[in-house]
C-alpha positions in Angstrom: -84.4 -168.6 -39.9 -83.4 -166.0 -37.3 -86.3 -163.6 -38.0 -88.8 -166.5 -37.3 -87.1 -167.3 -34.0 -87.3 -163.7 -33.0 -91.1 -163.7 -33.9 -91.4 -166.7 -31.5 -89.7 -164.6 -28.8 -91.8 -161.6 -29.3 -95.0 -163.5 -29.2 -93.9 -165.1 -26.0 -93.1 -161.8 -24.4 -96.3 -160.2 -25.7 -98.4 -163.0 -24.1 -96.5 -162.7 -20.9 -96.9 -158.9 -21.0 -100.7 -159.5 -21.2 -100.6 -161.8 -18.2 -98.7 -159.1 -16.3 -100.8 -156.4 -17.5 -104.0 -158.1 -16.2 -102.4 -158.3 -12.7 -101.3 -154.7 -12.8 -104.7 -153.6 -14.0 -106.4 -155.7 -11.3 -104.1 -154.3 -8.7 -105.0 -150.8 -9.8 -108.7 -151.6 -9.9 -108.4 -152.8 -6.3 -106.6 -149.6 -5.3 -109.4 -147.5 -7.0 -112.2 -149.6 -5.4 -110.4 -149.1 -2.0 -110.2 -145.4 -2.5 -113.9 -145.2 -3.7 -114.9 -147.5 -0.8 -113.0 -145.4 1.7 -114.5 -142.1 0.3 -117.9 -143.5 0.5 -117.2 -144.9 3.9 -116.1 -141.5 5.2 -118.9 -139.5 3.4 -121.6 -141.9 4.6 -120.4 -142.4 8.1 -118.6 -139.3 9.1 -119.5 -136.3 7.0 -123.2 -137.0 7.8 -122.3 -137.5 11.6 -120.3 -134.3 11.5 -123.3 -132.6 10.1 -125.4 -133.8 13.1 -122.6 -132.4 15.3 -122.9 -129.2 13.6 -126.7 -129.1 14.1 -126.2 -129.9 17.7 -123.7 -127.2 18.3 -126.0 -124.8 16.6 -128.9 -125.8 18.8 -126.8 -125.4 21.9 -125.8 -121.9 20.9 -129.4 -121.2 20.0 -130.3 -122.0 23.8 -127.6 -119.6 25.0 -128.9 -116.8 22.5 -132.5 -117.5 23.7 -131.4 -117.3 27.3 -129.6 -114.0 26.6 -132.7 -112.6 24.9 -134.7 -113.5 28.0 -132.2 -111.8 30.4 -132.1 -108.5 28.4 -135.8 -108.4 27.5 -137.5 -105.1 27.9 -139.3 -106.3 31.1 -135.9 -106.8 32.7 -134.4 -103.5 31.8 -135.3 -102.0 35.1 -133.8 -104.9 36.9 -130.4 -104.7 35.0 -130.3 -101.0 35.7 -130.7 -101.7 39.5 -127.9 -104.3 39.3 -125.7 -101.5 37.6 -126.8 -98.9 40.4 -123.9 -98.3 42.6 -126.3 -96.7 45.2 -127.7 -100.2 45.9 -125.5 -102.4 48.1 -123.3 -105.1 46.7 -125.2 -107.8 48.6 -128.6 -106.5 47.3 -127.3 -106.3 43.8 -126.0 -109.9 43.9 -129.4 -111.1 45.2 -131.3 -109.1 42.5 -129.1 -111.0 39.8 -129.6 -114.4 41.3 -133.2 -113.8 41.4 -133.2 -112.7 37.8 -131.5 -115.9 36.7 -133.7 -117.9 38.7 -136.7 -116.6 36.9 -135.1 -117.7 33.5 -135.8 -121.1 31.8 -132.3 -122.4 32.2 -131.5 -125.9 31.1 -129.1 -126.9 33.9 -127.7 -129.9 31.9 -126.3 -127.4 29.4 -125.4 -124.2 31.5 -123.4 -124.7 34.8 -123.3 -120.9 35.6 -124.1 -117.5 34.4 -121.9 -114.4 35.0 -122.8 -110.7 34.4 -120.0 -108.1 34.2 -121.4 -104.5 34.5 -120.3 -101.2 35.4 -120.4 -101.8 39.2 -118.7 -105.2 39.2 -119.0 -108.9 38.3 -121.9 -111.0 39.5 -121.9 -114.8 39.5 -125.1 -116.9 39.6 -123.3 -119.7 41.4 -120.1 -119.8 43.5 -117.1 -122.0 42.9 -116.5 -121.0 39.3 -113.5 -119.1 38.0 -114.5 -115.6 37.0 -113.8 -114.7 33.3 -110.5 -112.9 32.7 -110.3 -109.2 32.0 -108.8 -110.0 28.5 -111.6 -112.3 27.7 -114.1 -109.6 28.9 -112.4 -107.0 26.7 -112.5 -109.3 23.7 -116.2 -109.8 24.1 -116.8 -106.0 24.4 -114.6 -105.2 21.4 -115.4 -108.1 19.1 -117.8 -108.1 16.2 -119.3 -111.7 16.6 -122.3 -112.1 18.6 -120.8 -114.9 20.6 -117.1 -115.3 21.8 -115.5 -118.5 23.0 -113.2 -118.0 25.9 -111.1 -120.3 28.2 -112.1 -123.8 29.5 -111.9 -124.2 33.3 -113.0 -127.0 35.6 -115.0 -128.8 32.7 -116.9 -125.7 31.6 -116.6 -123.6 28.5 -117.0 -119.8 28.8 -119.3 -118.3 26.1 -119.6 -114.6 26.2 -121.9 -111.9 24.5 -121.8 -108.2 24.9 -124.8 -106.6 26.6 -125.8 -103.5 24.5 -128.2 -100.7 25.4 -130.7 -99.0 23.2 -127.9 -96.8 21.8 -125.7 -99.6 20.9 -123.1 -98.9 23.5 -121.8 -101.8 25.6 -123.2 -101.7 28.9 -121.8 -104.9 30.1 -121.1 -108.6 29.2 -123.0 -111.8 29.9 -120.9 -115.0 30.2 -122.4 -118.5 30.0 -120.6 -121.5 31.5 -121.4 -124.5 29.2 -120.9 -128.0 30.6 -118.3 -129.6 28.3 -119.7 -133.2 28.9 -123.1 -132.1 27.8 -121.4 -130.6 24.7 -119.6 -133.8 24.2 -122.7 -136.0 24.5 -124.6 -133.7 22.2 -122.0 -133.1 19.6 -119.7 -136.1 19.3 -122.4 -138.4 17.8 -120.1 -140.9 15.9 -120.0 -144.2 17.4 -117.9 -146.3 14.9 -115.5 -148.9 15.8 -112.8 -147.3 13.5 -112.9 -144.1 15.5 -109.9 -143.7 17.7 -111.1 -140.5 19.1 -113.2 -137.3 18.0 -113.0 -133.7 19.2 -114.3 -130.2 18.5 -111.9 -127.3 18.2 -112.1 -123.5 17.8 -110.3 -121.8 14.8 -107.2 -121.1 17.1 -106.8 -124.8 17.9 -108.3 -124.7 21.2 -110.0 -128.0 21.9 -113.4 -127.4 23.4 -114.7 -130.8 23.6 -113.0 -134.2 23.3 -113.8 -137.9 23.9 -110.8 -137.8 26.2 -111.4 -135.3 29.0 -107.8 -134.7 29.6 -107.5 -133.2 26.0 -110.1 -130.5 26.7 -108.6 -127.0 27.0 -105.3 -128.0 25.1 -104.2 -126.9 21.6 -104.5 -129.7 19.3 -101.4 -130.9 17.4 -103.2 -131.7 14.2 -103.4 -128.1 12.9 -100.2 -128.8 10.9 -102.3 -131.2 8.9 -105.2 -129.0 8.5 -103.3 -125.8 7.6 -104.5 -124.3 4.3 -106.6 -127.4 3.7 -110.3 -126.7 2.3 -112.9 -128.3 4.3 -114.4 -130.9 4.3 -111.4 -133.1 3.7 -109.9 -136.5 4.8 -106.4 -137.7 4.5 -104.1 -140.6 5.7 -101.3 -139.5 8.1 -98.8 -141.2 10.5 -99.7 -140.1 14.1 -98.2 -141.4 17.3 -96.6 -144.3 15.3 -99.8 -145.5 13.8 -101.6 -145.1 10.5 -104.5 -142.7 10.9 -107.3 -141.3 8.7 -108.2 -137.9 9.8 -111.7 -136.6 8.8 -112.3 -132.7 9.3 -115.3 -130.7 8.6 -116.3 -127.1 9.4 -119.5 -126.4 11.4 -121.1 -124.5 8.6 -124.3 -124.0 10.3 -122.6 -122.5 13.4 -120.5 -120.2 11.1 -123.6 -119.0 9.3 -125.6 -118.3 12.4 -122.9 -116.9 14.7 -119.7 -116.3 12.7 -117.8 -118.7 14.9 -115.3 -121.0 13.0 -115.5 -124.4 14.6 -113.9 -127.5 13.3 -115.2 -131.1 14.0 -112.4 -133.8 13.7 -112.4 -137.6 13.9 -109.2 -139.6 13.9 -109.8 -143.1 12.7 -107.8 -146.3 12.7 -106.6 -146.5 9.1 -105.9 -150.2 9.3 -109.7 -150.8 10.1 -110.9 -148.5 7.4 -108.7 -150.2 4.8 -108.8 -153.6 6.2 -110.7 -155.2 3.2 -108.5 -153.6 0.5 -105.3 -154.6 2.4 -106.6 -158.2 2.5 -107.3 -158.2 -1.1 -103.9 -156.9 -2.1 -102.2 -159.5 0.1 -104.3 -162.3 -1.6 -103.4 -160.9 -5.0 -99.8 -160.9 -4.2 -100.0 -164.5 -3.0 -101.3 -165.4 -6.4 -98.8 -163.3 -8.5 -95.7 -165.6 -8.4 -97.5 -169.0 -9.4 -99.5 -166.9 -11.9 -96.4 -165.4 -13.5 -94.8 -168.9 -13.7 -97.9 -170.3 -15.3 -98.1 -167.1 -17.6 -94.4 -167.8 -18.8 -95.2 -171.4 -19.7 -98.4 -170.6 -21.5 -96.9 -167.8 -23.4 -94.0 -169.9 -24.5 -96.3 -172.6 -25.7 -98.7 -170.2 -27.5 -95.7 -168.4 -29.1 -94.4 -171.5 -30.6 -97.8 -172.8 -31.7 -98.5 -169.5 -33.6 -95.0 -169.3 -35.1 -94.6 -172.9 -36.3 -97.0 -172.5 -39.3 -95.5 -169.2 -40.1 -92.1 -170.8 -40.2 -93.4 -173.6 -42.4 -94.9 -171.0 -44.8 -91.5 -169.2 -45.0 -89.8 -172.5 -46.0 -92.4 -173.2 -48.7 -91.9 -169.5 -50.0 -88.1 -170.1 -50.2 -88.6 -173.4 -51.9 -90.9 -171.8 -54.5 -88.3 -169.1 -55.1 -85.7 -171.7 -55.8 -87.8 -174.0 -57.9 -91.2 -172.3 -59.2 -92.0 -175.6 -60.9 -92.9 -177.1 -57.6 -96.0 -175.0 -57.4 -97.4 -172.0 -55.4 -99.6 -174.1 -53.2 -98.0 -175.4 -50.1 -98.1 -179.2 -49.3 -101.1 -180.6 -47.4 -103.3 -177.6 -48.0 -102.6 -175.7 -44.7 -104.6 -172.6 -44.1 -101.5 -170.3 -43.7 -99.9 -172.1 -46.9 -103.0 -171.3 -48.8 -103.0 -167.7 -47.5 -99.5 -167.2 -48.8 -100.5 -168.6 -52.2 -103.6 -166.5 -52.3 -101.5 -163.3 -51.2 -99.0 -163.7 -54.0 -101.9 -164.2 -56.5 -103.7 -161.2 -55.2 -100.6 -159.0 -55.4 -100.0 -159.9 -59.1 -103.7 -159.3 -59.8 -103.6 -155.9 -58.1 -100.5 -154.8 -60.1 -102.1 -155.8 -63.3 -105.3 -153.9 -62.3 -103.3 -150.7 -61.4 -101.3 -150.8 -64.7 -104.5 -151.3 -66.7 -106.2 -148.4 -64.9 -103.2 -146.3 -65.6 -103.3 -147.1 -69.3 -107.1 -146.5 -69.4 -106.8 -143.1 -67.8 -104.1 -142.1 -70.2 -106.1 -143.2 -73.2 -109.1 -141.3 -71.9 -107.2 -138.1 -71.4 -105.8 -138.3 -74.9 -109.3 -139.0 -76.3 -110.6 -136.0 -74.4 -107.8 -133.7 -75.7 -108.3 -135.0 -79.3 -112.1 -134.3 -78.9 -111.4 -130.8 -77.7 -109.0 -130.0 -80.5 -111.5 -131.4 -83.1 -114.3 -129.2 -81.6 -112.3 -126.0 -81.2 -109.3 -125.0 -83.3 -108.1 -121.8 -81.5 -106.1 -120.5 -84.6 -109.2 -120.8 -86.9 -111.4 -119.1 -84.2 -109.0 -116.3 -83.7 -108.4 -115.7 -87.4 -112.2 -115.7 -88.1 -112.8 -113.2 -85.3 -109.9 -111.0 -86.5 -111.5 -111.0 -90.0 -114.9 -110.0 -88.6 -113.3 -107.3 -86.7 -111.4 -106.0 -89.9 -114.7 -106.1 -92.0 -116.6 -104.3 -89.3 -113.9 -101.5 -89.0 -113.9 -101.3 -92.9 -117.7 -100.7 -92.8 -117.4 -98.4 -89.7 -119.4 -100.9 -87.5 -117.6 -99.9 -84.2 -119.8 -102.1 -81.9 -119.3 -105.2 -84.1 -115.5 -104.5 -84.2 -115.2 -104.0 -80.4 -117.4 -107.1 -79.9 -115.1 -109.2 -82.1 -111.9 -108.0 -80.6 -113.2 -108.6 -77.1 -114.5 -112.1 -78.0 -111.1 -112.9 -79.5 -109.3 -111.7 -76.5 -111.8 -113.6 -74.2 -111.0 -117.0 -75.9 -107.2 -116.4 -76.1 -107.0 -115.8 -72.3 -109.6 -118.5 -71.2 -108.3 -121.2 -73.5 -104.7 -120.4 -72.4 -103.1 -123.2 -74.3 -105.3 -125.8 -72.5 -103.8 -125.0 -69.0 -105.8 -125.9 -66.0 -104.5 -123.0 -64.0 -104.0 -119.2 -64.7 -102.7 -116.4 -62.5 -105.1 -114.1 -60.6 -104.1 -111.4 -63.0 -105.3 -113.3 -66.0 -108.5 -114.6 -64.3 -109.4 -111.0 -63.7 -108.5 -110.0 -67.2 -111.0 -112.7 -68.4 -113.6 -111.1 -66.3 -112.8 -107.6 -67.6 -112.9 -108.8 -71.1 -116.3 -110.7 -70.6 -117.8 -107.5 -69.0 -116.6 -105.3 -71.9 -118.5 -107.7 -74.3 -121.6 -107.7 -72.0 -121.6 -104.0 -71.8 -122.1 -103.8 -75.5 -125.2 -106.0 -75.0 -126.4 -103.9 -72.1 -125.1 -100.4 -72.8 -126.6 -98.2 -69.9 -127.6 -101.1 -67.7 -124.9 -101.3 -65.0 -121.6 -99.9 -63.7 -118.6 -102.0 -62.5 -115.9 -101.4 -60.0 -112.8 -103.3 -59.0 -110.9 -103.7 -55.8 -108.1 -106.1 -56.4 -105.1 -106.6 -54.1 -102.0 -106.2 -56.3 -100.1 -108.5 -53.9 -102.1 -111.5 -55.0 -101.9 -111.0 -58.9 -99.1 -113.6 -59.3 -100.8 -116.3 -57.3 -102.3 -119.3 -59.2 -106.0 -120.0 -59.5 -108.3 -122.5 -61.2 -109.3 -121.0 -64.6 -112.8 -119.6 -65.2 -114.1 -119.6 -61.7 -115.0 -115.9 -61.4 -116.4 -115.2 -64.9 -119.4 -117.7 -64.6 -120.4 -116.0 -61.4 -120.0 -112.5 -62.8 -122.2 -113.7 -65.9 -124.9 -115.2 -63.5 -124.8 -111.7 -61.5 -125.4 -109.8 -64.7 -128.1 -112.1 -66.3 -130.1 -112.9 -63.3 -129.5 -109.9 -60.9 -128.9 -106.8 -62.9 -130.6 -107.4 -66.3 -134.2 -107.6 -64.9 -133.7 -104.2 -63.2 -135.2 -101.1 -64.5 -132.7 -98.8 -62.8 -129.0 -98.6 -63.1 -127.2 -101.6 -61.4 -123.9 -101.6 -59.7 -121.4 -104.6 -59.8 -118.4 -104.7 -57.6 -115.6 -107.3 -58.0 -113.0 -107.8 -55.2 -110.0 -110.1 -54.6 -107.7 -110.2 -51.6 -105.8 -112.7 -49.4 -107.5 -114.2 -46.3 -104.8 -116.0 -44.2 -103.7 -118.9 -46.3 -106.6 -118.6 -48.7 -107.6 -116.2 -51.6 -111.2 -114.8 -51.6 -113.0 -113.4 -54.5 -116.2 -111.4 -53.9 -118.7 -110.6 -56.6 -121.4 -108.2 -55.2 -124.6 -106.7 -57.0 -127.4 -104.5 -56.1 -129.8 -106.4 -58.3 -133.1 -108.2 -57.7 -131.7 -110.7 -55.3 -133.2 -114.0 -54.4 -136.0 -115.3 -52.0 -134.1 -117.8 -49.8 -137.2 -119.0 -48.1 -138.7 -119.9 -51.5 -135.6 -121.8 -52.5 -135.9 -123.6 -49.3 -139.4 -124.6 -50.0 -138.3 -126.1 -53.4 -135.3 -127.9 -51.8 -132.8 -125.8 -53.9 -129.6 -124.1 -52.7 -128.1 -120.8 -53.8 -125.5 -122.7 -55.6 -127.9 -125.0 -57.5 -127.5 -123.4 -61.1 -125.4 -125.3 -63.7 -122.7 -122.7 -63.9 -122.3 -122.0 -60.2 -122.6 -125.8 -59.4 -119.8 -126.5 -61.9 -117.5 -123.9 -60.4 -118.2 -125.1 -56.9 -117.5 -128.7 -57.7 -114.2 -128.0 -59.5 -113.0 -126.0 -56.6 -113.9 -128.6 -54.0 -112.3 -131.4 -56.1 -109.1 -129.4 -56.4 -108.8 -127.7 -53.0 -110.8 -130.0 -50.7 -113.6 -129.4 -48.3 -114.0 -125.8 -46.8 -113.4 -124.3 -50.3 -115.9 -123.4 -52.9 -118.7 -120.9 -53.6 -121.0 -119.3 -50.9 -123.8 -117.1 -51.7 -125.8 -114.5 -49.6 -128.8 -112.9 -51.0 -131.9 -110.9 -50.1 -134.8 -110.3 -52.4 -134.9 -106.7 -53.6 -131.5 -105.9 -52.2 -128.9 -107.8 -54.1 -126.5 -110.7 -53.9 -123.0 -111.4 -52.6 -121.0 -114.4 -53.9 -117.7 -115.4 -52.3 -115.2 -117.8 -54.0 -112.6 -119.3 -51.6 -109.5 -121.1 -52.8 -106.2 -122.1 -51.3 -103.3 -119.6 -51.9 -100.8 -121.3 -54.2 -98.1 -120.1 -56.8 
């Protein structure tokens, strides 16, 4: 029984695959949980901390802006003019500037010094500080930003702002010397054990504050990891031989207020951040090998246990094939044996029922055809109508002759040897014949026009799906009118479908009234019959749709599938 042994092997492999899949999924879940946990850890601990840093920086720059506003206030215009007056001695001008700054509300823990560069020279509030370079002063005067960050010397950060007159021209430059340590205490608010170090940098990479004082004033090397990265973001990198998690955010509040692009960066120890997930993966790995061994043993046992009764059922079937007299029910009444016997009996029963149904349908079809032939004998009908037409012609009854000939033509085309389908050409001829008969009944009641695409005339269509709708339009739409009505019949291809349109300008229908009566526009017997026949033949999406407006007319569309 080679197939049965293969089944046992397949079952064993599938059970084993289930065990392995569980461990793979478990490992994936741990990885996902670790990623979600780290994201939550970063967003909860560091993004919020960086926002506090951003707010602290913005407050510090606000202090510089408030101090600038106090210096250039209207009350001090005369003092500033005297400082820029070359007629006054240098010593006196320096003393005037020092007195001006002494009168300002300076927060000494933030501002180490203030320098004014004007037309008559550079004036420093305190001595012992490097004066700003000419390139920095030019950058302040030419720049569009209100505040410009300069170099860092001796633990202070130079922050400049142009001094503009009433006309808007630059009359000088004011440079504030910020204490870097005060900035560090205010801005680097993150105190997490996973943090290796944090720092603040300008957009050119200049480190303006760092937990390590030796790094202040340098260009940070992490810009290669931040290049073209949307902020905020965090990523794992290898740095200085260690696994690091870099968290970077932009000081958006500072940028919005002062146009300065400042980046706050924290470098974390990735081993601490991912400690829990790493431990879980190690534990999982420790369980993997013994679990796989156990899984193999369980899989083999379960595979054999399931395949054994199937093997027995197979033997019983072969015995039954060799000797049917031994009976169809297996020895011992096993459930799988009984299932096999029941399946065999069910198959025989189903085949008997299918054959019986086929015979019943064939009998029913023959009976229906016989009944139709008994009810209508086309040849007798044609001969009778021809006789009526001949008698009408002989007695000069033109209308009766025309009516008889039209009715005979209508029955010949519509019966069409009992075929279910006709061509589009024949379907339109049926309609034309019917209308010619109805025109005799209603002589000056309506006009008719046709717009038939000649390219679709050879396509096949269900017989008598347009004529009942035309009859409905004449009877219910045009006949009640007192004025001359118009009837238009169109047929054309629409993609993979054929579309027939019957449009009249008759009395129309009140859609709202039909809704109140829970009736649809396709509720009449003739239209409903056409719609159901089309849907049974062509499927959902095909059939009759009607648009109507009371007093304006009705448009009926018949959609069928394009077939030859």
